[in-house]
C-alpha positions as CSV (number, residue, x, y, z in Angstrom):
1,M,80.7,-267.0,-141.1
2,A,82.5,-268.0,-144.2
3,D,84.9,-265.0,-144.3
4,K,88.1,-265.4,-142.4
5,H,88.2,-261.8,-141.1
6,P,85.0,-260.4,-139.4
7,Y,83.2,-257.2,-140.5
8,V,80.4,-255.0,-139.4
9,S,78.5,-252.6,-141.6
10,G,79.7,-249.6,-139.6
11,S,82.3,-249.0,-136.9
12,G,79.7,-247.5,-134.5
13,P,78.5,-250.8,-133.0
14,I,82.1,-251.8,-132.3
15,F,82.8,-248.7,-130.3
16,Q,79.4,-249.0,-128.5
17,I,79.7,-252.6,-127.4
18,V,83.3,-252.2,-126.2
19,A,82.3,-249.1,-124.2
20,Q,79.4,-251.1,-122.7
21,L,81.6,-254.1,-121.8
22,R,84.1,-251.8,-120.1
23,K,81.3,-250.6,-117.9
24,S,79.7,-253.9,-117.2
25,F,80.2,-257.3,-118.8
26,P,76.8,-259.3,-118.8
27,A,77.0,-262.3,-116.5
28,G,75.1,-264.4,-119.0
29,G,77.5,-263.7,-121.8
30,I,77.0,-261.9,-125.1
31,T,74.2,-263.1,-127.3
32,A,72.0,-261.6,-130.0
33,D,69.3,-261.3,-127.4
34,T,71.6,-259.5,-125.0
35,L,72.6,-256.9,-127.6
36,K,68.9,-256.3,-128.5
37,K,68.0,-255.8,-124.8
38,L,71.0,-253.3,-124.5
39,G,69.8,-251.6,-127.7
40,L,73.2,-252.1,-129.3
41,A,74.1,-253.1,-132.9
42,P,70.6,-253.3,-134.3
43,N,70.6,-255.7,-137.3
44,N,74.3,-256.3,-136.7
45,E,74.1,-258.5,-133.7
46,S,75.7,-261.6,-135.3
47,Y,78.4,-259.5,-136.9
48,V,79.4,-257.9,-133.7
49,I,79.4,-261.2,-131.8
50,N,81.6,-262.7,-134.6
51,T,84.0,-259.8,-134.2
52,L,84.2,-260.2,-130.4
53,R,84.8,-263.9,-130.8
54,F,87.5,-263.4,-133.4
55,V,89.4,-261.0,-131.2
56,G,89.1,-263.3,-128.2
57,V,86.8,-261.2,-126.1
58,I,84.2,-264.0,-125.8
59,D,84.3,-267.8,-126.4
60,D,82.1,-269.8,-128.7
61,E,79.3,-269.7,-126.1
62,G,79.5,-265.9,-125.8
63,K,81.1,-266.1,-122.3
64,K,83.9,-263.7,-121.4
65,T,87.3,-265.2,-121.8
66,K,89.9,-265.1,-119.1
67,E,92.1,-262.7,-121.1
68,A,89.2,-260.4,-121.7
69,G,88.4,-260.4,-118.0
70,N,91.9,-258.9,-117.3
71,V,91.7,-256.5,-120.2
72,F,88.2,-255.1,-119.5
73,S,88.9,-254.6,-115.8
74,H,91.1,-251.6,-116.7
75,H,89.3,-248.3,-116.0
76,D,92.1,-246.1,-117.3
77,D,91.9,-245.7,-121.1
78,T,95.6,-245.9,-121.6
79,A,95.9,-249.1,-119.6
80,F,92.9,-250.6,-121.5
81,Q,94.4,-249.8,-124.9
82,K,97.8,-251.2,-123.9
83,S,96.3,-254.5,-122.8
84,F,93.6,-254.7,-125.6
85,S,96.1,-254.1,-128.5
86,P,97.9,-257.5,-128.1
87,M,94.5,-259.3,-128.4
88,V,93.9,-257.5,-131.7
89,K,97.4,-258.1,-132.9
90,K,97.1,-261.8,-132.2
91,A,93.8,-262.1,-134.0
92,Y,95.2,-260.3,-137.1
93,S,98.6,-262.0,-136.9
94,D,98.8,-262.6,-140.6
95,L,98.3,-258.9,-141.3
96,F,101.0,-257.9,-138.8
97,T,103.3,-260.6,-140.1
98,L,103.1,-258.9,-143.5
99,H,103.2,-255.2,-142.5
100,G,104.6,-255.2,-139.0
101,D,103.4,-252.5,-136.6
102,A,102.7,-250.3,-139.6
103,A,99.5,-252.3,-139.9
104,W,97.9,-250.3,-137.2
105,K,97.8,-247.2,-139.3
106,L,97.5,-248.6,-142.8
107,D,95.3,-246.5,-145.1
108,I,91.8,-247.8,-146.0
109,D,92.8,-248.7,-149.6
110,S,95.7,-250.9,-148.4
111,L,93.5,-252.6,-145.9
112,I,90.8,-253.3,-148.5
113,Q,93.4,-254.7,-150.9
114,Y,94.7,-257.0,-148.2
115,F,91.3,-258.3,-147.0
116,R,90.0,-258.8,-150.5
117,S,93.0,-260.7,-151.7
118,T,93.3,-262.8,-148.5
119,D,89.6,-263.7,-148.1
120,D,88.5,-263.3,-151.8
121,T,85.7,-260.9,-150.7
122,S,83.8,-258.3,-152.7
123,A,84.6,-254.6,-152.6
124,I,81.8,-253.9,-150.1
125,V,82.8,-256.7,-147.7
126,G,86.5,-255.8,-148.1
127,R,85.8,-252.2,-147.1
128,R,83.7,-253.3,-144.1
129,Q,86.5,-255.7,-143.0
130,A,88.9,-252.7,-143.3
131,T,86.8,-250.3,-141.3
132,T,86.2,-253.0,-138.6
133,F,90.0,-253.4,-138.2
134,Q,90.4,-249.6,-138.1
135,A,87.8,-249.5,-135.3
136,L,89.8,-252.1,-133.3
137,S,93.0,-250.2,-134.1
138,A,91.4,-247.0,-132.6
139,L,90.3,-248.9,-129.5
140,S,93.9,-250.1,-129.2
141,G,95.1,-246.5,-129.0
142,Y,96.3,-246.0,-132.6
143,A,93.6,-243.5,-133.6
144,D,90.9,-241.3,-132.0
145,V,87.8,-243.0,-130.8
146,P,84.7,-241.0,-131.7
147,T,82.5,-239.7,-128.9
148,A,78.8,-239.2,-129.1
149,K,77.9,-235.6,-129.8
150,Q,75.7,-233.9,-127.3
151,P,73.4,-231.0,-128.3
152,S,74.9,-227.7,-127.4
153,T,73.1,-225.8,-124.6
154,K,74.4,-222.5,-125.9
155,K,73.1,-223.2,-129.4
156,A,69.7,-224.2,-128.0
157,E,69.5,-221.0,-126.0
158,S,70.6,-218.9,-129.0
159,K,67.8,-220.5,-131.0
160,G,65.3,-219.6,-128.4
161,I,66.6,-216.0,-128.4
162,D,66.4,-215.8,-132.1
163,K,62.8,-217.0,-132.1
164,K,61.9,-214.4,-129.5
165,S,63.7,-211.6,-131.3
166,T,62.0,-212.6,-134.6
167,K,58.6,-212.4,-133.0
168,A,59.5,-209.1,-131.5
169,Q,60.6,-207.7,-134.9
170,K,57.3,-208.8,-136.4
171,K,55.2,-207.0,-133.7
172,P,53.6,-204.0,-135.2
173,T,54.4,-200.5,-133.7
174,S,51.8,-197.9,-133.1
175,N,53.9,-195.0,-134.4
176,P,54.6,-194.4,-138.1
177,P,58.2,-194.7,-139.3
178,V,60.6,-191.9,-138.5
179,D,61.7,-189.6,-141.4
180,N,65.3,-188.4,-141.5
181,I,65.8,-185.1,-143.3
182,Q,69.4,-183.9,-144.0
183,P,69.5,-180.5,-145.5
184,P,72.5,-179.7,-147.7
185,P,75.4,-178.2,-145.7
186,A,75.7,-174.4,-145.9
187,S,78.7,-173.2,-147.9
188,N,81.4,-171.3,-146.1
189,T,84.8,-170.0,-146.8
190,H,86.6,-172.1,-144.3
191,G,85.8,-175.5,-145.8
192,V,83.9,-176.8,-142.8
193,G,80.6,-178.6,-143.4
194,L,77.7,-179.1,-141.0
195,T,75.1,-181.8,-141.2
196,V,72.0,-181.6,-139.2
197,R,69.9,-184.7,-138.6
198,V,66.3,-184.1,-137.7
199,E,64.2,-186.9,-136.3
200,I,60.4,-186.5,-136.3
201,N,58.1,-188.6,-134.2
202,L,54.8,-188.5,-136.0
203,P,51.6,-188.9,-133.9
204,A,50.0,-192.3,-134.3
205,D,46.5,-190.8,-134.3
206,G,47.2,-188.0,-136.8
207,D,45.5,-187.8,-140.2
208,Q,46.9,-186.9,-143.6
209,D,46.3,-183.2,-143.1
210,T,48.3,-183.2,-139.9
211,Y,51.3,-185.0,-141.6
212,D,51.1,-182.5,-144.6
213,R,51.2,-179.5,-142.3
214,I,54.2,-180.9,-140.4
215,F,56.3,-181.6,-143.5
216,K,55.2,-178.2,-145.0
217,S,56.5,-176.4,-141.9
218,I,59.8,-178.4,-142.1
219,R,60.4,-177.3,-145.7
220,E,59.6,-173.7,-145.0
221,N,61.5,-173.3,-141.8
222,L,64.4,-175.8,-142.1
223,I,65.1,-176.7,-145.7
224,N,64.0,-173.5,-147.6
225,G,64.5,-171.2,-144.6
226,K,67.3,-168.5,-144.7
């Protein structure tokens, strides 16, 4: 590629390929066909390969370098980061010569400015160069490496419960709604009030005359009664 510093359209493929190589490094090397078979970096195969070559993980033929063999054999994350960071620092030696170890945590705007002025790239390419370096910096232990989000089992269960409860709420009931009648509290000289709550379960098979007689009896005996 014409640009001095590599770039990928997003940092995700960088994290994915490094995670894959830490598990198993293909014996046949890294090629565009290899990445397609692994389902990694779709439409970004050449950019990822160029980045791996730039950092010294693979040679011009896509084969694992001797240095990478030592680095990617580390199972412990801390050990891997400690041995991977010198590879990144060596690849970006001009950046570290200018900023020292502060380069690891430079903000995005400072990185864009550096890559654009160094490689005479556009704003889009400069940003991609910056995010690619930030991904490598994270893999070197200077930032958090994002992890793939798994669907929450609790959320899935709660969604199932919500659906069931919603269906239950929509199920019609055979009984008419309950009426609550609260007659006014009787006056007394001691300032103590009494509220009586009456719940009426109306028969589901009753007709209008039945309901009228029930409410008439309530008015006569409870509300208007003395």
